[in-house]
C-alpha positions, 0 to 999 in steps of 0.5 A: 494450552490453545493451539492457536497463536495470536503473533506480535504485531510487527509495528509501522516503523519496524516494517518502514526499518526492514524496507528501507534498510534492505533498499538501501543495502541491496541499492549501494550493493549494486550501484557502488560495486558497478565497476568491481562487478564489470571486471569479475563479470567481464563486462565494462563496468559502463556496461553494468551500469547500463544493466542497472538503468534498463531494471529501474526503467523496468521497475518503472513500467511495471509498476501495475504488475506490482500492485498485483503482485503486491494483493496476491502475496497478501496485501499491503504491507505484508504482499510488499515485503514478500516482493521485496524479499524475493528481490532481495533472494535474486541480487544473493543469486547475482552475488552467489554466482557471478555470471553475466548472464545470471546477473543479468537474468536476476537483476533486471526482474529484481528491480520491479520485484523490489520496488513494492519497497517504496511502498512500505513508507509508511513512517519516517523511518523509512528514509533514514534506514535507506540512507545507513543501508546505502551507508552501510553497504558502502563499507562493506565494498570498502572491506572487499575491494577485491570481492565486489561480489562477496560484498554484493552477496552480503549486503543482499542477505542482510537484506533477506535478513531485516526483511523475512520477520516483516515477510512472513509474519502471520500478523501484519499491521492494518493495511487500511489505517491510511487515509483514502485519497482525495486532492483538488486538481492542482494539488495533486499535480504539485505532489507528482511534479515535487516527487519527480523534482526530489528523484531528479535531485538525487539521480542528477546528484549522485551521477555526478557525483561518481564521475567527478570522483572517477574523473575529477579526483582519480578516485575507484572502487574501494577509495569511492565507495568510502566517500559515497559511504561517509555522505551517506552516513552523515544524510542518516544522521541528519534524517534522525536529528530531524523531529517533526513536532510531536502533535504532528505538522500541518499538510500546508506547513510540510510542504513549505519544509519540502519547498525549501528542503527543495531549495536546499538540494538545488543548493547542495547540487550548486555546492557539487558543481564547485567542488574543489576536492573530494572531502568537500564533494561528500560534505555536498553529496550528503547534504544532497541526499539530506534535504532529498530524504526529508523533502520526500518525508514532508511530501509524504505527511503533506500529501498523506492520502496518495497511494505510496507506490505512486508516488514512488514511481514519479521519484523513479521517474525523476533520477532517470529523467536528471540521468539522462539529462546530467549524461545529456549536457555533459555532451554539449558543455562542461561537468560543472556547467551541466550540472549548475543547468540540473539544479533548476527543476528542484527550484521549480519543484520549490515553486511549485510546493510553495503555490499548493502551500496555499491550496486547501489541505487534503482533509478538507477535500472530498474524501475517496468513497471506500467501497467502489462498485463499477458495472458489475454483473452477476451470474448465478445458475446460469441467471443473471442476477446483478447487472452492470451495478454503478455504486459507491459507500462511503464511511460511514454509510449503511445500505440495506439491499432488497429486491422482490425475490427473497434477497436472491439477488442481495445475496449474489451481490454479497457473495461478489463483493467478498470474493466469494463468487466471481463476477462475470464482469465489472470492479469492485474496490475497496480503499482503491484495491481490487478484491476479486484479485485478492485471496480471501486473509487478504480481504480479510485484513483489507478489513473485508468481513462477511457473514453471508451463509447464516447456515454455515457461517463459520465456513472457511472462506466465507471467513477466513479469519478463522484458524482453529476449528477446536472450540468457540472461543479459540473461533472467537480470538481467531478473529480478533486475531489482527488488533493483538493479543491484548485487545483480542481477549478485550474484543473477545468479552464484549462479542460474549456480551453482545452475544450470551447465547455463546457463553454454554458453548465456548468449549464446544466445536463450532461445528457442533452447534446448531444451524443458529448457533454457528450464525451468530457465532459467525456475526459474532466473529465477523463484528469482532473483526472491526472491519470497514467494509461488514457484509451480513445476510440476514436473508434465511430462516435461521437468521430470523431472530437475529434480524428482528433484535433491536440490540443488534440493529444497534449494535450496527449502527454504533459499527457504521457510526466509526466509519465501517460501510454495512450493507445488509440483504434482510427484509421485515422490521430489520430494516426499519431498525438498522436505518440507512439508505435503501438499494432496490435490486428488483429487475425493471427491464426499460422500454426499447427506445429507453434501452437504446438512449439512456446509459446506466447512472450510479449509486453514490450512498454518500450523496444518494444516487440510485441503484442500477440494476439490468442499466435502469435506476431505482429512486426510491430515497426513502429510508425502508 
C-alpha cells in the first residue's frame, strides 16, 4: 500500500456552494440580528449597524490586501476558502463572547477576510447557496429571538462546517481554468457599472425593507426576520428554477438577460415603495433579491474573463452607495419617494448593458498574456545577470533562451521565474498573479512547473509537487496529483511510455538514481503536471542527451500546442528541434548617448518583439 494519498478534488460547484452558503449565513446572522445584538452588547441597534457598515468599507478598501492573503494561503480557490474560514471563526468568537470590544475586534477584521468568498463565484451555485444561507440565518434568528448571540454563533459555526472541507482539502480545483481577462474599454466600463448597479439595488432594497418593517408595519426582531427569511428563500427557489441552456449562453445574450433582470430589480424597488403590507413587502423584496442574484450570475457569464474579486468590489461599492443614497434622500423626501428615485441607477445599468450587448464578445477580444515579466532584475553571486527584462508570452509560445555565458543568464532567469530565487527588482505575473508572493505549492497549483536543476531535478522546492521520496512510482503519481486518481494513473503510463528508462527504476528511491536518471525523472514529473507555464533547463551536462533527443522536442511542441507557455534554456541542436522564438540574453552595453535617451523596449512573444536585457533590445527575429 502506497502511503501517497490522492484525495478527490472538490468540484467547482462544491466550492461555490460552500462559499455562498457561508456568506449568506454569517451576513444574515449579523444583519438580521443587529437590533437584538445591540441590547445584548449594551449599545444601540443603530450602532451595531454602523459597525457593520464600517466593516463593509474595510472590506472594500482592503481588497488588494485580501488578494495577497489569498495568494499566500494557497492561491485560488483554496486560499480564498481559508480566508473566508478565518472570517467565520472570527464570527464564532463574536457570538461566543458577547462584549462590545470583542464584537468590534472580531467583526471588523472578519469583513475583509470574508470578502475572499465573493471570489469563489466560479459556478452559478454560489447565488442560490448564498440566498439559502441568508434564509437559514433568518430561521435561526426566529428560533432564538431572545438569544441573538446564540443565533450568530450557530450561523457562524455552520459556515465553518461548510467551508472547512474546501479550505483543508489536499487537492483543489485547477485555479487556471478561468480565461484571462481581455475586454474592450467600453465593455469593461459596462461590466463595472453593471455590477455596481446590482449592488446598488440590493443595498437600497435591503435597507428599505428593514426600515419599512420597523417603522411602517412595526415589526421587530424575530417577526422581521421571518419575512426577510421568507423573501430570501423565495429568491433562492427562483435561482434554482432558472436554468441556463445546457450548451451555455453567449456573452451578448447574457448581457441582454442581465439588462432585463436589472430592469426587474428597478421594478421591484418601485413595488417595495408601494407595498401595502408586510406580505407584499416580502414578495417584492424576494423578487428584488432573485433579480439581483440572477443578474449577477449572468454578468459572470457575460464578462467571463474578469477577476471575480474585482467585480465583488464593485458590487460592494454599489451596495454602500445604495444605502448612502437612500439614507440621504430620506432626509429631504418621503421614504417611498426616496426609494423611487433609487430605482434610477438599475435602469441606467440596463441601458449600459443593452449597449454593451452590441460590443464584441470577450472571446473576440485580445487575450491577456499568460506570462508577463516587467523590469525584472536578477543578481546571483554579486553579479547582475538580468537587468530590466520585459517579456510577455501568450499560450502556445515556445521561447528558447540563449546567451554567450554557457546558459548562466538563462538559468538565472528560469530560477527567478520559477520563484526559487527572489529577483532584485521587477514583477513576474502568471495569469495576473504575482509569482513572488506565492509559496511553492501555490505556484504549482497555479500551473507553473519547472525543472531548473538538472543535477538534482527531484529536489524539494524545485518540484514542490513531489510529496513522496519512497519510490519513483510514487513520485510520478504525486506529480499528477491535482488531476485526480484515475487521470493520475493514465498520465503515469504516458510518462513511462515517453521515458522508458524509468521502467526499471519504478520501485527504487529517487535519491538512489544517477544524476542523468534524476534529470529524466524530474523532466517526467514536470511534464506530468500538465502546466500552463513550463520552465526547462537543458544546459547541464547531465541533460545533454535529452537536449538532443528529437522525441523530447516533439513532446515539448505538443505540450505547447495545448496552450502551455514553454521557456527552454538550451544550446546546440535542441534549439533547432524546438523551433519557437529565440531570446538573446547576451549583455550589450549601450553607448553613453544611447544610455540617456533610449528606454527599455518590450519583448512580446505573441507579437515577436525584442528581448530587453540591461536596457538594450536584441532584434534577433529568426528561430534558432
